[in-house]
N, C-alpha and C positions, 0 to 999 in steps of 0.2 A: 504493500500500500504506500502511496506517495502522499506525504503531508506537504502543504505548500511552504511552510516554514516551521522550523523547530528552534526553540530558544533554550539554551543551557545557562542557568543562573549560577555563577560561580565557576571560575576557570582555573582551579587549582589542580591538585594531584589526581582528582577523579574527573572533574568537569572538563578539563582540556582534552584528555584522552577520549572521553565519551563523545564530546563534540566532534573531534577529529575522525573517529571511527564512523560516526553517523554521516558526516560529510563525505567520507570516502565511498559511501553508498549512493553518491550523487543526489543527496538531499540538501536543500538550502538550510544552513544552520547559522544562527547568530548567537554568539556568546556574550553574556553580560557579566561585567566585573566592575567593582568599585575602583580598581586601580587603573589609572590611565597608562601607567608604565607597562602593565601586563597587556592591556588592549593594544598598545602600540607595537609591542613585541610580536603579538599574534598577527596583526595586520601586515607586518613586515615579513611574515612567514617564518618567524623565529619562535623559540620556546623559552620559558623561564624556569623549567624544572628538568631534572635528569630522569629520563625514561627511554630505554632503548627503543629505537625505531620511530619514536614520536617526532623527532625533528624533521626527518625526510617526509613523513606523512603530512605534517602541518604545512610545510612548504608547498607540497603538491596540491592540497585541497584549497589553500588560500590562492595560489596562482590560478587554479581552475575556476575560482569564483564560488565555491561551495561553502566556504567558511570565512566569516569575518567577525570581528569583535567590536563591542561598543560599551560605553558606560550608561547609555540611555536605553531604557526598555522599549521594545517594539512589539507590535501585534504579531502573534504567531498562532499556530493551531495546537502546539504542544509546548509546555513549559516544564523543564526538568530542573529541579532544585538540588544543587550539589554543594551546599555551603557547609562550613564546619559546625559541629555541635560539641564544643569543649565542655569541660567541667568547671563549675563554680568552686569557690574556696571550701564549701561544705560538702564537696563531692557529688552534688546534684547536677543534672544536665542544664546547660545554658542554651536555651532555645531562641535567644534573641536574634541570632543570625537568620534562622528560618523565618521568624516573624518579620524581619527587615526585608527578606526576599519576597514575602507575600505583599508587603507594602510597595515594593518596587514594581511588581508585575500587575498589581490590582488595577491600575488605571487603563491597562491595555488589553485585559482579558475580555472575552466576549462569549456569547452563547455558542456551544458546541466545542469549546476548548477543553483540552485535557491537561490537568496539573499533576505532575508526578514528583513525589518526594523521594530522593535517593539517600539523603543524609541519614546516617545512623541516628536513630531516635528512640526515646522511651515509648512504651505502649500507649496509644491514644493520640500521638502527635499528628498523624494524618488527619484525624477528625478535627484536631485543633487548627490545622492548616485550613480546612474547609470552613471552620467557624470564623477564623481571622478574615478570610476572603469575603465571607458572607457579610461581615460587619463593614468591610471596606466598600463592597459593591452591593448595596441593597436592591439594585435594579435587576440583579441576577439571582437565581436559586442554586443551592449547593446540596450535595448528597447527604451531608450529616443530618439535615432536617427535611429535605425534600425527596430523599430516596431516589428511586429509578427515574423519576420525572425531572430531575435537576437539569438546569441549563448547562452547568459545567461539571465535568467528571473529575474526580480526585482519587488518586491511588498511590500506593507505596510500593517501591521496588528497590530493595537494598543492593548497593554495589557489593561485589564479592571478589574483587580483584587483588592480586598480589603486586605491590609496587616492584617495578623491574620487569614485570610480565603483563603489564596492563593491556597492551594492544591485542595480544593473543587471547587473554582471558576475558576481555569484554565480549569477544565473539564466541569463544568456545565454552565458557562456563554456563551451567544451568542458571536460569533466571527465575526468581520468585516474584510473583505479582500479587499484591493484595489491594483490591479496590474496596472502597467504602461500600459499594454496591456491585452486583454482578455486571451491570452495564459499564461501570467504571473499569472493572477488570478486563472486560471484553475489548474496550477501546485501547486500553494500555497494552494488552497482548498484541494487538495489530501494530502498535508502535514498535515494540521490541523485536517483532518478527523482521523488521527492516535489516537488523544486523546480528541478531543472536542466532547462533547455530546450535547451541545447547538446548536442552529441554526447557520449556517454559511451564512453570508450575503455578497453578492458580489457587489462591486462598483468599482470606479477607485481610484487611489492613492490619488488624491487631496481631494475627498470627504471623504475618510477614515481618512486622516490626520485631516481634519476639524472636523470630527465627534468626535474624542477624545478631541480636544480643546473645542468643544461646550459642551460636557458632563460636563467637569470640570468647565467651565465658568458658566454654569447653576447652578451647585451646589454652586459655590462661591457666586453667586448673592443671592441665597436663604439664605446662612449663613450670608452674609452681612446684609440682611434685619433684621434678629433677633439680630445680634450683635449691629446694630444701635438702634434697639428697646430696647435692654437692657440698653443702655446708657440713652435713653429718660426716661425709667421707673425709673432709678436711680434718675434722676432729680426730678421726681414727687413723690418719695417714694413709688413706686409701685413694688410689688413682681413679677418679670418677669416670674418666673416659674408658678405662679398661673395664670397670664395673658395668657400665651401660652396654658396652659391646658384648660382654658375657651374658648379661641378663636378657638381652635382645635375641640371643640364640634360642631362647624358649619360643616355640611356635605361636604363642598367644600373648607375647609381651613385646611392646614397642615403645620403649622409653625414649624421649627426645634427648637432645644434647643440652647441657646447661649453658647459661649466658650470664652477662652482668646484670640482668634485670629484664624488664619488658618495656618496649617503647612503641612509638607509632600512635596514630590517632584512633586505632580500633581496639586492639587487645588490651591496652593499658587504660582505656577509658570506658568502653562499652559495658563491662561487668558492673561498674558503679551505677549505671542506669537501672539495672535490675535491683541492686541493693537499695537504691534511693526509693524505689517504689514498693519494695518488699523487705524492709530492714529486719524484720523478725524471722522471715522464712529463708532468706538467702544467706545461710550461715557458711556453707562451704564456699560459695562464690566470693563472699567477703574475705574469708580466710586466705583463699588463693591470691586475691588481689594484694592483701597485706604481706604475704610471703614474697611476692614478686617486687612489691614496692620497697621491701626491706633489703633485698639482695645487694643493691649498691653499697649499703653500709658495710657488708661483709667484704666486698671488693676493695673498698677504701682501706679498711683495716688490714687486709692482706698485703696491699701495695705498701702501706705505711711500714709494716713489719719488715718487708723486703728491703725498703729503703734504709731502715735503721740497721739491719744486718749488714748492708753494703756500706754503711756510713756515708750516705749521699743524700743531698736535697734535690737532686735532678731526676725528673721523671719524664718519660716520653710515652704518650698514650696513642695507640694506633686505632684510629677510627672513632668518630663521635656521631655518625648517622645511627638511626634506630635499627637498621638492618644492613646487610651487605649490599654493596654496589648501587646505592641510591644516594641522593643528597638530602633526603628528608630527615630533619632533626627533631621533628615533633615528638615530645614526651620521651626523648632519648635518655635512657639511664646513664649512658656514657657522659653526657653533658653534666649531669649532676655529680658524677664521679670526679670529672676534671675540675669542676668548680670547687668541690669540697677539698680536694687535694691542694688546690691553690690557697684556699682559706686556711689550711693547716700550715702554710708557710713553705710549701715545696715549689721549686721552679719547674713549671709544667710546660712542656711542648706538645703540640697536637699534630699528628699526621692524618689528614683527612683529604684524600685525593678528589673528592667530589664537590668540594666547595672552594671558593677563592678568598673568603674572609670568615672569621669566627663570628658567631652570633653575639649580640650586644651583651648578653649575660656573662660571657666569658672574656670580655674586655678587661684589661688591667692585669698585667703580669703574666698572662698566658699568650704564647706565640704559636702561630701556625707555620709549620715547616714542611718541606717536601720529603718524600720517602728517600729520595736520593741523598739529600743532605743528612738525614738521620743515619743512613747506612755508611756515609763517608766519615761521620764523626765517631771517634773511638773513645771519647771521654766516658768516664764511669757514670752510668745512668741506669735507673730502673726502667726497663722497657716492658710495657704491658699491652697486650692485644685485647681490644674490646669489641672490635667488629672485623669479621673475616672478609674484607674486601678482596677482589680478585688481584689487585695490585700487590697486596701483601702475600697472597698465595703464590704469585709469580716470583716473588722474591724470598720464598720460604727457605731456600738453601742458605742464603745470606743471613736471614733472620735467625735461623736455628743455630748459627754460630754465636749468637748472643744468648744471654741468660734471660729468657722471656717469661714473664708471669702471664699465663694464657687463660683468658676467661671466655673465649669463643671457639675453642677447638682448632685454632689456626695451626698449632704445632702437632696436632693428632689427625688432621684431615688428610 
């Protein structure tokens, strides 16, 4: 099915790849973002994030006239909201970005339009979107109170992509669609059929919202298990990498590898959405979150002990992205580790090949250096691996000549 124009609201790590993939299907796509700098980059056929294959595809669809960006909303047939949903200081979800997106598109929506929320959200948010729009456009009817006869259709479809593999997974992964009504789901399904080759699974908006939260809470609990196990192994002088390998030889055991914590805008955030809505019931989910949030403290203490043993105040941290081979620093435990080490009085250098400058919270006494410069320097330093970027793996032979404190399996992979 061909829609005359599709609008993607928010052109970040999810919005831009989504807009680009849809545009590659020869659909007219307009992206909306509050940043003029981002809009200019895209309209020049450039990208502002690291995502393999995205740069070439953006250049192509912009040159062919299928994708453009703007800060001003325009009329369209489909509006896809892909804005952040961060946590507040009390660990409850901040829905202000979604509400702002609704305020942005409200003046240009019309009868027959489809509004899709993709942002990870607590249960009931899609109905809240419908209610916000209803209040802003009293001349139109919406499904939360007008049901199947509504003028505008509203649905939820969570993104389920892995950063670094976004282009492929947007197409190949199964898609969950939860309309507020069956007709909302029906129109939403026609939209995703444009580019999704995986199965499209239909449910209602509340189940769809909970499915995304459950997926990430499940992953968080599994990571918490091995992160806790790594601390126990350290207490007994056990090599956790060897332990995991041996345990996984059991046909029904699949323990993950430990890390310095959990980062990113999904796994480290989404479980709190469940906890905030069900504080008395979500006991395991809360505990898993607390275990993973506490892991950086163990990492800092381990590095500190190593520095004391070596009688040095110089530390090099390899990687501060939240996962390998991307530039996304959101909720990265490595950033908190670096910051804490600096606050403790250590001279900290960071090697992060996917960025050109450190985030503002790491300014002041912390320096960004190249991997080559680090390898050429033979001064006595504690070297700790926090993220297993491909550049580090490619230099593994040289790195293994140093005494590395490894928290991401770099020396065992």
